All heavy atoms as an XYZ file, in Angstrom:
882
protein
N     -61.921    145.372    143.187
C     -61.286    146.584    143.667
C     -60.259    147.049    142.634
O     -59.368    146.304    142.243
C     -60.610    146.294    144.996
C     -59.950    147.482    145.588
S     -59.334    147.031    147.212
C     -58.100    148.239    147.375
N     -60.383    148.268    142.218
C     -59.497    148.837    141.216
C     -58.374    149.591    141.937
O     -58.616    150.418    142.796
C     -60.270    149.802    140.288
C     -59.337    150.450    139.296
C     -61.385    149.055    139.596
N     -57.146    149.248    141.583
C     -55.984    149.891    142.181
C     -55.374    150.820    141.138
O     -55.144    150.422    139.996
C     -54.955    148.832    142.632
C     -53.749    149.493    143.250
C     -55.589    147.848    143.591
N     -55.123    152.072    141.549
C     -54.576    153.024    140.593
C     -53.091    152.742    140.330
O     -52.451    151.949    141.008
C     -54.786    154.456    141.067
C     -54.084    154.754    142.382
O     -53.744    153.807    143.102
O     -53.877    155.953    142.666
N     -52.583    153.393    139.317
C     -51.231    153.137    138.841
C     -50.172    153.532    139.869
O     -49.152    152.858    140.009
C     -51.008    153.880    137.524
C     -49.854    153.307    136.747
O     -49.456    152.165    136.958
N     -49.317    154.107    135.846
N     -50.404    154.632    140.617
C     -49.443    155.060    141.631
C     -49.311    154.016    142.730
O     -48.217    153.737    143.211
C     -49.874    156.404    142.231
C     -49.645    157.594    141.338
C     -50.208    158.858    141.930
C     -49.487    159.217    143.203
N     -49.867    160.542    143.719
N     -50.424    153.423    143.125
C     -50.388    152.403    144.171
C     -49.668    151.160    143.699
O     -48.868    150.566    144.441
C     -51.823    152.051    144.620
O     -52.483    153.247    145.043
C     -51.826    151.056    145.742
N     -49.912    150.749    142.461
C     -49.208    149.586    141.911
C     -47.704    149.831    141.866
O     -46.924    148.960    142.252
C     -49.712    149.274    140.498
C     -51.060    148.630    140.448
C     -51.443    148.348    139.007
C     -52.858    147.848    138.901
N     -53.254    147.612    137.510
N     -47.307    151.013    141.400
C     -45.884    151.332    141.324
C     -45.247    151.366    142.712
O     -44.139    150.876    142.902
C     -45.657    152.664    140.615
C     -45.928    152.572    139.136
O     -45.869    151.495    138.555
N     -46.240    153.697    138.525
N     -45.953    151.960    143.689
C     -45.431    152.022    145.045
C     -45.251    150.629    145.616
O     -44.208    150.311    146.203
C     -46.345    152.831    145.946
C     -45.822    152.961    147.352
C     -46.745    153.648    148.346
N     -47.693    154.591    147.827
C     -48.976    154.321    147.581
N     -49.454    153.133    147.798
N     -49.779    155.257    147.123
N     -46.248    149.773    145.453
C     -46.164    148.416    145.995
C     -45.074    147.603    145.303
O     -44.350    146.851    145.960
C     -47.518    147.721    145.879
C     -48.615    148.271    146.791
C     -49.923    147.550    146.539
C     -48.209    148.172    148.240
N     -44.944    147.748    143.990
C     -43.877    147.037    143.265
C     -42.504    147.458    143.769
O     -41.636    146.624    144.013
C     -43.966    147.305    141.765
C     -45.081    146.578    141.071
C     -45.103    146.953    139.607
C     -46.330    146.434    138.910
N     -46.398    146.877    137.511
N     -42.322    148.762    143.948
C     -41.022    149.252    144.420
C     -40.752    148.825    145.856
O     -39.630    148.465    146.197
C     -40.951    150.764    144.306
C     -40.759    151.232    142.899
C     -40.551    152.709    142.859
N     -40.312    153.128    141.488
C     -39.660    154.219    141.160
N     -39.176    154.999    142.099
N     -39.479    154.534    139.908
N     -41.777    148.882    146.705
C     -41.590    148.465    148.093
C     -41.245    146.989    148.189
O     -40.334    146.596    148.921
C     -42.850    148.757    148.912
C     -43.073    150.202    149.343
C     -44.420    150.349    150.028
C     -41.963    150.665    150.261
N     -41.961    146.151    147.435
C     -41.703    144.720    147.493
C     -40.333    144.379    146.915
O     -39.592    143.573    147.485
C     -42.804    143.953    146.771
C     -44.191    144.024    147.430
C     -45.226    143.319    146.572
C     -44.156    143.437    148.822
N     -39.979    144.995    145.810
C     -38.674    144.737    145.204
C     -37.542    145.201    146.112
O     -36.579    144.463    146.345
C     -38.571    145.436    143.839
O     -39.650    145.005    143.008
C     -37.253    145.132    143.163
N     -37.674    146.423    146.631
C     -36.630    146.941    147.530
C     -36.538    146.098    148.793
O     -35.436    145.819    149.291
C     -36.921    148.394    147.884
N     -37.665    145.654    149.327
C     -37.655    144.830    150.529
C     -36.979    143.495    150.312
O     -36.179    143.048    151.140
N     -37.280    142.844    149.215
C     -36.662    141.542    148.936
C     -35.157    141.699    148.712
O     -34.356    140.906    149.222
C     -37.353    140.866    147.735
C     -38.766    140.419    148.149
C     -36.545    139.686    147.222
C     -39.614    139.911    147.026
N     -34.748    142.729    147.993
C     -33.320    142.955    147.743
C     -32.591    143.289    149.049
O     -31.512    142.744    149.326
C     -33.120    144.070    146.684
C     -31.683    144.513    146.618
C     -33.591    143.587    145.336
N     -33.170    144.157    149.868
C     -32.533    144.518    151.136
C     -32.470    143.310    152.064
O     -31.463    143.087    152.741
C     -33.271    145.697    151.793
C     -32.991    146.978    151.022
C     -32.852    145.864    153.255
C     -33.787    148.167    151.497
N     -33.534    142.515    152.109
C     -33.523    141.313    152.942
C     -32.446    140.335    152.504
O     -31.730    139.774    153.339
N     -32.322    140.125    151.210
C     -31.301    139.213    150.682
C     -29.900    139.725    150.983
O     -29.037    138.977    151.451
C     -31.493    139.020    149.180
C     -30.504    138.079    148.575
C     -30.662    136.716    148.712
C     -29.405    138.553    147.884
C     -29.742    135.833    148.161
C     -28.477    137.689    147.337
C     -28.654    136.319    147.470
N     -29.664    141.010    150.713
C     -28.331    141.564    150.936
C     -27.966    141.625    152.409
O     -26.808    141.398    152.783
C     -28.226    142.951    150.304
C     -28.266    142.984    148.780
C     -28.223    144.416    148.266
C     -27.132    142.174    148.193
N     -28.939    141.911    153.273
C     -28.631    141.937    154.704
C     -28.323    140.537    155.220
O     -27.435    140.359    156.052
C     -29.768    142.581    155.492
O     -30.955    141.827    155.372
N     -29.042    139.536    154.735
C     -28.736    138.158    155.123
C     -27.349    137.763    154.632
O     -26.579    137.114    155.361
C     -29.784    137.206    154.560
C     -29.592    135.782    154.962
C     -29.774    135.544    156.442
O     -30.671    136.150    157.043
O     -29.003    134.736    156.990
N     -27.005    138.161    153.437
C     -25.675    137.892    152.901
C     -24.605    138.574    153.745
O     -23.603    137.952    154.110
C     -25.585    138.364    151.443
C     -24.239    138.212    150.757
C     -23.918    136.741    150.546
C     -24.238    138.955    149.441
N     -24.820    139.842    154.080
C     -23.833    140.580    154.873
C     -23.675    139.984    156.262
O     -22.546    139.835    156.757
C     -24.245    142.049    154.964
N     -24.774    139.626    156.892
C     -24.684    139.052    158.231
C     -24.039    137.671    158.206
O     -23.264    137.326    159.100
C     -26.070    138.984    158.872
C     -26.676    140.326    159.236
C     -28.105    140.153    159.708
C     -25.849    141.015    160.291
N     -24.322    136.876    157.191
C     -23.705    135.554    157.081
C     -22.204    135.681    156.868
O     -21.417    134.957    157.481
C     -24.342    134.760    155.934
O     -25.739    134.649    156.169
C     -23.740    133.380    155.813
N     -21.797    136.593    156.017
C     -20.373    136.803    155.783
C     -19.699    137.310    157.052
O     -18.606    136.863    157.417
C     -20.147    137.773    154.598
C     -18.715    138.258    154.533
C     -20.558    137.113    153.299
N     -20.339    138.242    157.763
C     -19.744    138.789    158.979
C     -19.600    137.718    160.054
O     -18.570    137.630    160.715
C     -20.585    139.947    159.511
C     -20.047    140.599    160.784
C     -18.743    141.324    160.504
C     -21.066    141.543    161.363
N     -20.616    136.888    160.226
C     -20.559    135.883    161.272
C     -19.640    134.714    160.924
O     -19.224    133.978    161.797
C     -21.951    135.372    161.614
C     -22.769    136.392    162.362
C     -24.062    136.690    161.979
C     -22.248    137.064    163.455
C     -24.808    137.631    162.661
C     -22.977    138.010    164.133
C     -24.260    138.293    163.739
O     -24.987    139.218    164.409
N     -19.327    134.529    159.651
C     -18.410    133.453    159.285
C     -17.034    133.996    158.916
O     -16.196    133.263    158.410
C     -18.978    132.656    158.110
O     -19.055    133.471    156.973
N     -16.814    135.257    159.188
C     -15.584    135.933    158.793
C     -14.545    135.750    159.898
O     -14.632    136.341    160.967
C     -15.875    137.408    158.585
C     -14.855    138.173    157.838
C     -13.906    137.698    157.008
C     -14.713    139.589    157.844
N     -13.181    138.728    156.480
C     -13.643    139.893    156.979
C     -15.371    140.611    158.469
C     -13.235    141.194    156.749
C     -14.972    141.911    158.236
C     -13.913    142.191    157.381
N     -13.548    134.934    159.649
C     -12.492    134.688    160.619
C     -11.187    135.214    160.045
O     -10.400    134.483    159.462
C     -12.365    133.201    160.937
C     -13.621    132.637    161.507
N     -14.069    132.981    162.751
C     -14.534    131.781    161.010
C     -15.190    132.340    163.004
N     -15.504    131.609    161.950
N     -10.996    136.497    160.211
C      -9.802    137.152    159.698
C      -8.901    137.465    160.889
O      -9.376    137.706    161.997
C     -10.185    138.441    158.930
C      -8.972    139.165    158.411
C     -11.115    138.102    157.784
N      -7.628    137.486    160.660
C      -6.676    137.628    161.763
C      -6.779    138.960    162.493
O      -6.472    139.033    163.670
C      -5.260    137.437    161.236
O      -4.965    138.419    160.279
N      -7.212    140.034    161.826
C      -7.261    141.314    162.534
C      -8.484    141.436    163.431
O      -8.568    142.365    164.224
C      -7.159    142.500    161.563
C      -8.410    142.788    160.792
C      -9.353    143.673    161.265
C      -8.610    142.196    159.563
C     -10.490    143.950    160.541
C      -9.743    142.464    158.830
C     -10.686    143.340    159.318
N      -9.423    140.520    163.322
C     -10.569    140.530    164.244
C     -10.241    139.565    165.378
O     -10.792    138.501    165.481
C     -11.877    140.144    163.532
C     -12.146    141.050    162.357
C     -13.036    140.214    164.496
C     -13.413    140.747    161.636
N      -9.319    139.957    166.218
C      -8.936    139.128    167.357
C      -9.760    139.509    168.580
O     -10.057    138.677    169.410
C      -7.459    139.306    167.661
C      -6.590    138.918    166.514
C      -5.744    137.787    166.887
C      -4.815    137.519    165.704
N      -4.472    136.195    165.582
N     -10.080    140.755    168.701
C     -10.792    141.237    169.877
C     -12.294    141.074    169.686
O     -12.842    141.338    168.617
C     -10.462    142.715    170.103
O     -11.290    143.242    171.100
N     -12.960    140.647    170.739
C     -14.408    140.520    170.655
C     -15.070    141.895    170.574
O     -16.163    142.020    170.064
C     -14.949    139.748    171.854
O     -14.677    140.453    173.048
N     -14.379    142.935    171.075
C     -14.931    144.282    170.998
C     -14.992    144.769    169.555
O     -15.942    145.433    169.151
C     -14.104    145.263    171.838
C     -14.164    144.967    173.314
C     -13.031    144.574    174.001
C     -15.360    145.067    174.010
C     -13.085    144.292    175.355
C     -15.433    144.797    175.356
C     -14.286    144.407    176.025
O     -14.350    144.127    177.348
N     -13.994    144.445    168.770
C     -13.986    144.838    167.362
C     -15.107    144.109    166.616
O     -15.863    144.718    165.848
C     -12.621    144.555    166.709
C     -11.550    145.444    167.322
C     -12.680    144.775    165.207
C     -10.142    145.111    166.874
N     -15.220    142.828    166.848
C     -16.279    142.038    166.211
C     -17.657    142.543    166.624
O     -18.547    142.688    165.790
C     -16.111    140.568    166.600
C     -17.122    139.651    165.981
C     -17.021    139.298    164.643
C     -18.187    139.167    166.724
C     -17.949    138.468    164.063
C     -19.116    138.334    166.155
C     -18.995    137.987    164.833
O     -19.921    137.179    164.258
N     -17.822    142.820    167.912
C     -19.092    143.334    168.416
C     -19.420    144.684    167.801
O     -20.557    144.918    167.379
C     -19.036    143.445    169.944
C     -20.300    143.944    170.563
C     -21.420    143.129    170.612
C     -20.374    145.217    171.089
C     -22.599    143.587    171.177
C     -21.534    145.678    171.657
C     -22.657    144.860    171.704
N     -18.455    145.576    167.705
C     -18.708    146.893    167.118
C     -19.006    146.791    165.625
O     -19.843    147.535    165.103
C     -17.545    147.842    167.385
O     -16.374    147.352    166.797
N     -18.343    145.861    164.917
C     -18.663    145.661    163.502
C     -20.090    145.148    163.327
O     -20.822    145.599    162.432
C     -17.682    144.675    162.863
C     -16.322    145.209    162.468
C     -15.425    144.065    162.003
C     -16.442    146.253    161.390
N     -20.499    144.206    164.177
C     -21.855    143.665    164.086
C     -22.896    144.735    164.393
O     -23.900    144.862    163.681
C     -22.015    142.478    165.028
N     -22.667    145.522    165.421
C     -23.605    146.600    165.770
C     -23.651    147.641    164.661
O     -24.722    148.112    164.276
C     -23.210    147.244    167.119
C     -23.384    146.240    168.257
C     -24.019    148.506    167.388
C     -24.804    145.770    168.459
N     -22.492    148.017    164.143
C     -22.452    148.985    163.043
C     -23.192    148.498    161.817
O     -23.909    149.261    161.162
N     -23.041    147.213    161.501
C     -23.746    146.644    160.353
C     -25.249    146.629    160.581
O     -26.020    146.967    159.677
C     -23.233    145.233    160.072
C     -23.834    144.528    158.866
C     -23.492    145.282    157.584
C     -23.346    143.101    158.789
N     -25.677    146.278    161.767
C     -27.111    146.257    162.064
C     -27.709    147.666    162.002
O     -28.813    147.858    161.492
C     -27.358    145.641    163.444
C     -26.999    144.174    163.517
S     -27.875    143.171    162.318
C     -29.488    143.170    163.026
N     -26.990    148.659    162.508
C     -27.458    150.045    162.445
C     -27.542    150.503    160.993
O     -28.526    151.145    160.580
C     -26.545    150.971    163.278
C     -26.812    152.429    162.991
C     -26.715    150.678    164.759
N     -26.535    150.173    160.183
C     -26.543    150.560    158.772
C     -27.705    149.908    158.025
O     -28.367    150.563    157.208
C     -25.218    150.187    158.116
N     -27.983    148.649    158.316
C     -29.100    147.967    157.668
C     -30.424    148.609    158.078
O     -31.302    148.838    157.244
C     -29.077    146.459    157.986
C     -27.905    145.786    157.267
C     -30.387    145.785    157.589
C     -27.656    144.368    157.699
N     -30.571    148.932    159.359
C     -31.794    149.587    159.831
C     -32.011    150.944    159.193
O     -33.123    151.291    158.789
N     -30.954    151.728    159.086
C     -31.061    153.044    158.441
C     -31.408    152.887    156.968
O     -32.233    153.629    156.426
C     -29.758    153.838    158.641
C     -29.626    154.250    160.103
C     -29.707    155.057    157.730
C     -28.291    154.850    160.459
N     -30.792    151.911    156.299
C     -31.093    151.658    154.890
C     -32.556    151.255    154.700
O     -33.212    151.721    153.762
C     -30.169    150.577    154.339
C     -30.387    150.190    152.878
C     -30.038    151.358    151.964
C     -29.563    148.969    152.536
N     -33.074    150.421    155.582
C     -34.469    149.985    155.487
C     -35.411    151.175    155.617
O     -36.319    151.359    154.798
C     -34.770    148.920    156.554
C     -34.102    147.600    156.176
C     -36.268    148.721    156.743
C     -34.136    146.565    157.271
N     -35.198    152.013    156.627
C     -36.065    153.180    156.799
C     -35.896    154.193    155.673
O     -36.874    154.770    155.192
C     -35.789    153.837    158.146
C     -36.258    153.054    159.355
C     -35.828    153.748    160.632
C     -37.762    152.871    159.326
N     -34.665    154.414    155.229
C     -34.414    155.370    154.160
C     -35.108    154.952    152.863
O     -35.757    155.771    152.215
C     -32.905    155.524    153.943
C     -32.566    156.446    152.798
C     -32.683    157.822    152.944
C     -32.151    155.946    151.573
C     -32.390    158.673    151.895
C     -31.847    156.781    150.524
C     -31.971    158.150    150.688
O     -31.695    158.984    149.640
N     -34.981    153.679    152.495
C     -35.617    153.224    151.250
C     -37.132    153.325    151.337
O     -37.793    153.701    150.371
C     -35.198    151.783    150.939
C     -33.766    151.643    150.507
S     -33.360    152.614    149.048
C     -34.403    151.858    147.828
N     -37.712    153.009    152.501
C     -39.155    153.138    152.657
C     -39.588    154.593    152.497
O     -40.546    154.890    151.783
C     -39.604    152.596    154.020
C     -41.075    152.749    154.261
C     -41.971    151.910    153.632
C     -41.557    153.725    155.106
C     -43.333    152.045    153.836
C     -42.909    153.866    155.324
C     -43.798    153.024    154.690
N     -38.874    155.503    153.143
C     -39.247    156.911    153.068
C     -39.061    157.486    151.673
O     -39.854    158.315    151.229
C     -38.455    157.716    154.098
C     -38.809    157.413    155.545
C     -37.875    158.164    156.482
C     -40.257    157.723    155.842
N     -38.040    157.042    150.960
C     -37.827    157.514    149.587
C     -38.981    157.070    148.696
O     -39.532    157.858    147.921
C     -36.476    157.005    149.033
C     -36.409    157.155    147.527
C     -35.331    157.741    149.685
N     -39.362    155.808    148.813
C     -40.440    155.290    147.965
C     -41.770    155.937    148.313
O     -42.545    156.316    147.432
C     -40.505    153.755    148.069
C     -39.248    153.139    147.444
C     -41.750    153.206    147.391
C     -39.071    151.666    147.702
N     -42.046    156.111    149.600
C     -43.316    156.720    150.004
C     -43.344    158.200    149.652
O     -44.396    158.740    149.315
C     -43.565    156.482    151.512
C     -44.715    157.310    152.028
C     -43.844    155.010    151.756
N     -42.193    158.876    149.692
C     -42.168    160.283    149.318
C     -42.483    160.467    147.834
O     -43.118    161.438    147.430
C     -40.809    160.886    149.659
C     -40.788    162.392    149.499
C     -39.482    162.967    149.883
N     -38.463    162.393    148.999
C     -37.164    162.435    149.235
N     -36.722    162.996    150.311
N     -36.309    161.902    148.387
N     -42.046    159.521    146.998
C     -42.336    159.607    145.569
C     -43.832    159.396    145.318
O     -44.441    160.076    144.499
C     -41.506    158.567    144.787
C     -40.025    158.929    144.858
C     -41.950    158.486    143.336
C     -39.106    157.856    144.303
N     -44.422    158.431    146.047
C     -45.833    158.103    145.899
C     -46.528    158.296    147.247
O     -46.721    157.334    147.993
C     -46.014    156.650    145.438
C     -45.299    156.320    144.161
C     -44.126    155.580    144.169
C     -45.796    156.755    142.939
C     -43.473    155.272    142.993
C     -45.143    156.455    141.767
C     -43.985    155.717    141.795
O     -43.338    155.418    140.630
N     -46.922    159.530    147.608
C     -47.515    159.769    148.931
C     -48.886    159.094    149.083
O     -49.588    158.834    148.108
C     -47.628    161.284    149.006
C     -47.613    161.746    147.595
C     -46.842    160.732    146.810
N     -49.235    158.819    150.336
C     -50.511    158.186    150.656
C     -51.471    159.206    151.232
O     -51.084    160.270    151.692
C     -50.282    157.047    151.659
C     -49.385    155.919    151.140
C     -48.970    155.025    152.284
C     -50.108    155.127    150.089
N     -52.763    158.843    151.252
C     -53.777    159.794    151.693
C     -54.034    159.749    153.192
O     -54.316    160.750    153.799
C     -55.065    159.541    150.930
C     -54.920    159.897    149.466
C     -56.239    159.850    148.769
C     -56.173    160.440    147.409
N     -55.581    159.823    146.366
N     -53.966    158.577    153.831
C     -54.157    158.535    155.284
C     -53.054    157.727    155.944
O     -52.352    156.953    155.308
C     -55.550    158.004    155.658
C     -55.768    156.566    155.242
O     -54.836    155.799    155.137
N     -57.015    156.208    155.022
N     -52.898    157.924    157.249
C     -51.752    157.346    157.952
C     -51.868    155.835    158.137
O     -50.856    155.162    158.278
C     -51.578    158.025    159.303
O     -52.757    157.922    160.052
N     -53.065    155.266    158.142
C     -53.194    153.822    158.300
C     -52.597    153.088    157.098
O     -52.042    152.014    157.246
C     -54.662    153.429    158.477
C     -54.860    151.965    158.705
C     -54.447    151.380    159.896
C     -55.439    151.166    157.736
C     -54.618    150.026    160.108
C     -55.610    149.805    157.942
C     -55.201    149.238    159.137
N     -52.668    153.671    155.938
C     -52.073    153.046    154.748
C     -50.558    153.018    154.833
O     -49.927    152.112    154.295
C     -52.525    153.767    153.485
C     -53.980    153.518    153.192
C     -54.332    153.995    151.835
N     -55.742    153.750    151.588
C     -56.330    154.001    150.453
N     -55.625    154.504    149.466
N     -57.594    153.758    150.296
N     -49.952    154.003    155.512
C     -48.506    153.950    155.722
C     -48.132    152.724    156.535
O     -47.155    152.045    156.243
C     -48.009    155.206    156.446
C     -47.919    156.421    155.574
C     -48.836    157.447    155.691
C     -46.908    156.541    154.632
C     -48.751    158.577    154.893
C     -46.810    157.657    153.825
C     -47.745    158.670    153.958
O     -47.651    159.757    153.167
N     -48.943    152.432    157.552
C     -48.687    151.258    158.377
C     -48.830    149.975    157.568
O     -47.996    149.070    157.677
C     -49.641    151.245    159.577
C     -49.506    150.075    160.532
C     -48.147    150.082    161.187
C     -50.600    150.121    161.577
N     -49.857    149.887    156.754
C     -50.039    148.699    155.913
C     -48.901    148.542    154.908
O     -48.404    147.434    154.686
C     -51.376    148.762    155.181
C     -52.627    148.570    156.036
C     -53.879    148.747    155.184
C     -52.620    147.204    156.676
N     -48.489    149.646    154.303
C     -47.378    149.575    153.347
C     -46.080    149.193    154.040
O     -45.289    148.418    153.494
C     -47.215    150.906    152.613
C     -48.197    151.040    151.489
O     -48.172    150.279    150.544
N     -49.077    152.018    151.591
N     -45.839    149.699    155.249
C     -44.633    149.323    155.958
C     -44.682    147.857    156.372
O     -43.654    147.170    156.355
C     -44.402    150.208    157.186
C     -43.044    150.021    157.779
C     -41.936    150.591    157.170
C     -42.862    149.263    158.912
C     -40.670    150.401    157.691
C     -41.599    149.073    159.444
C     -40.503    149.652    158.830
N     -45.871    147.361    156.724
C     -46.006    145.939    157.058
C     -45.686    145.067    155.843
O     -44.983    144.057    155.967
C     -47.409    145.646    157.576
N     -46.180    145.447    154.670
C     -45.857    144.698    153.448
C     -44.368    144.775    153.137
O     -43.754    143.788    152.727
C     -46.677    145.223    152.273
C     -48.142    144.874    152.359
S     -49.087    145.481    150.968
C     -48.248    144.759    149.608
N     -43.789    145.941    153.341
C     -42.359    146.136    153.121
C     -41.560    145.255    154.077
O     -40.593    144.604    153.678
C     -42.048    147.614    153.333
C     -40.620    148.042    153.144
C     -39.968    147.854    151.936
C     -39.933    148.674    154.163
C     -38.672    148.283    151.754
C     -38.633    149.105    153.991
C     -38.006    148.908    152.788
O     -36.727    149.329    152.614
N     -41.974    145.205    155.330
C     -41.296    144.388    156.328
C     -41.411    142.904    155.995
O     -40.436    142.154    156.114
C     -41.875    144.675    157.704
C     -41.039    144.099    158.819
O     -39.809    144.082    158.678
O     -41.626    143.683    159.834
N     -42.566    142.474    155.562
C     -42.754    141.070    155.171
C     -41.884    140.730    153.963
O     -41.297    139.649    153.894
C     -44.241    140.774    154.916
C     -44.997    140.806    156.246
C     -44.440    139.441    154.214
C     -46.496    140.764    156.103
N     -41.772    141.657    153.014
C     -40.921    141.384    151.847
C     -39.451    141.316    152.251
O     -38.686    140.549    151.668
C     -41.144    142.430    150.754
O     -40.664    143.692    151.150
N     -39.043    142.075    153.266
C     -37.671    141.978    153.776
C     -37.450    140.603    154.393
O     -36.411    139.969    154.178
C     -37.383    143.102    154.789
C     -37.330    144.446    154.078
C     -36.083    142.851    155.545
C     -37.262    145.630    154.997
N     -38.435    140.122    155.144
C     -38.325    138.783    155.730
C     -38.268    137.703    154.654
O     -37.499    136.741    154.766
C     -39.495    138.525    156.674
C     -39.516    139.363    157.948
C     -40.810    139.115    158.724
C     -38.313    139.061    158.799
N     -39.062    137.857    153.612
C     -39.039    136.891    152.503
C     -37.678    136.913    151.810
O     -37.099    135.861    151.507
C     -40.187    137.178    151.500
C     -40.006    136.408    150.211
C     -41.522    136.870    152.130
N     -37.149    138.103    151.561
C     -35.825    138.212    150.944
C     -34.736    137.607    151.819
O     -33.838    136.935    151.329
N     -34.812    137.824    153.132
C     -33.848    137.228    154.048
C     -33.950    135.718    154.086
O     -32.940    135.014    154.133
N     -35.167    135.207    154.050
C     -35.363    133.758    154.040
C     -34.835    133.145    152.746
O     -34.167    132.104    152.774
C     -36.851    133.417    154.215
O     -37.330    134.037    155.420
C     -37.077    131.926    154.292
N     -35.115    133.782    151.627
C     -34.573    133.297    150.346
C     -33.046    133.339    150.359
O     -32.391    132.408    149.885
C     -35.104    134.139    149.186
C     -36.563    133.949    148.817
C     -36.975    134.965    147.754
C     -36.801    132.542    148.315
N     -32.491    134.414    150.902
C     -31.039    134.512    150.999
C     -30.452    133.429    151.874
O     -29.423    132.844    151.545
N     -31.110    133.137    152.984
C     -30.635    132.083    153.887
C     -30.681    130.721    153.203
O     -29.733    129.937    153.310
C     -31.496    132.074    155.150
C     -31.094    131.083    156.166
C     -29.869    131.553    156.880
C     -29.598    130.642    158.061
N     -28.236    130.743    158.497
N     -31.758    130.444    152.488
C     -31.883    129.161    151.779
C     -30.806    129.034    150.707
O     -30.143    127.999    150.597
C     -33.297    129.022    151.175
C     -34.337    128.849    152.283
C     -33.357    127.858    150.194
C     -35.764    128.959    151.804
N     -30.616    130.081    149.923
C     -29.621    130.049    148.852
C     -28.216    129.916    149.423
O     -27.407    129.106    148.945
C     -29.749    131.294    147.953
C     -31.061    131.237    147.159
C     -28.558    131.418    147.011
C     -31.403    132.511    146.440
N     -27.912    130.679    150.481
C     -26.578    130.587    151.071
C     -26.340    129.235    151.731
O     -25.226    128.704    151.658
C     -26.382    131.711    152.088
C     -26.250    133.109    151.501
C     -26.236    134.144    152.602
C     -24.998    133.209    150.657
N     -27.351    128.661    152.361
C     -27.204    127.320    152.937
C     -26.927    126.283    151.860
O     -26.103    125.383    152.049
C     -28.451    126.924    153.733
C     -28.517    127.610    155.079
O     -27.470    128.105    155.549
O     -29.618    127.639    155.663
N     -27.624    126.393    150.721
C     -27.378    125.460    149.615
C     -25.961    125.601    149.066
O     -25.301    124.610    148.777
C     -28.405    125.682    148.493
C     -29.810    125.303    148.869
C     -29.927    123.818    149.132
O     -29.324    123.002    148.446
N     -30.704    123.463    150.147
N     -25.513    126.837    148.933
C     -24.155    127.078    148.419
C     -23.121    126.538    149.401
O     -22.159    125.861    148.997
C     -23.936    128.576    148.138
C     -24.793    129.007    146.951
C     -22.462    128.892    147.881
C     -24.806    130.500    146.712
N     -23.303    126.812    150.679
C     -22.342    126.358    151.695
C     -22.344    124.831    151.781
O     -21.280    124.204    151.881
C     -22.665    126.994    153.058
C     -22.321    128.497    152.997
C     -21.881    126.317    154.187
C     -22.807    129.279    154.190
N     -23.517    124.210    151.715
C     -23.581    122.744    151.764
C     -22.960    122.095    150.539
O     -22.389    121.006    150.631
C     -25.032    122.276    151.927
C     -25.552    122.559    153.312
O     -24.788    122.691    154.262
N     -26.870    122.681    153.422
N     -23.079    122.728    149.379
C     -22.465    122.185    148.163
C     -20.943    122.353    148.156
O     -20.246    121.585    147.498
C     -23.060    122.827    146.921
C     -24.469    122.364    146.658
O     -24.855    121.274    147.073
N     -25.248    123.182    145.976
N     -20.439    123.358    148.876
C     -18.999    123.558    148.938
C     -18.321    122.576    149.877
O     -17.124    122.337    149.752
C     -18.673    124.997    149.368
C     -19.028    126.081    148.370
C     -18.757    127.448    148.974
C     -18.248    125.908    147.084
N     -19.054    122.008    150.815
C     -18.464    121.071    151.777
C     -18.287    119.711    151.225
O     -18.662    119.160    150.373
C     -19.323    120.978    153.026
C     -19.243    122.248    153.849
C     -20.049    122.096    155.096
C     -19.977    123.375    155.910
N     -20.707    123.297    157.135
């Protein structure tokens, strides 16, 4: 099966963006959940920060997907679903790599 250059570029960008977003979101969530600062005394403040961070990550994920797909449009709608599935899997891989790396760093600091 021969894949054209636009498809290769789209997949490379989706996979790279997904892994980076997954890693950074795992880093942000780990820092937020281990963040014990004196001004976060109220559970409402902590809850609103966590919800705000999750909403921002979700918007970033959709925005990056739409930007990449807009640059390299697809011919039918089923391919959008397949590309989003690959993008989602790359986000999970990036998050897993981030979790492994952060666990190693935290364990070495103890």
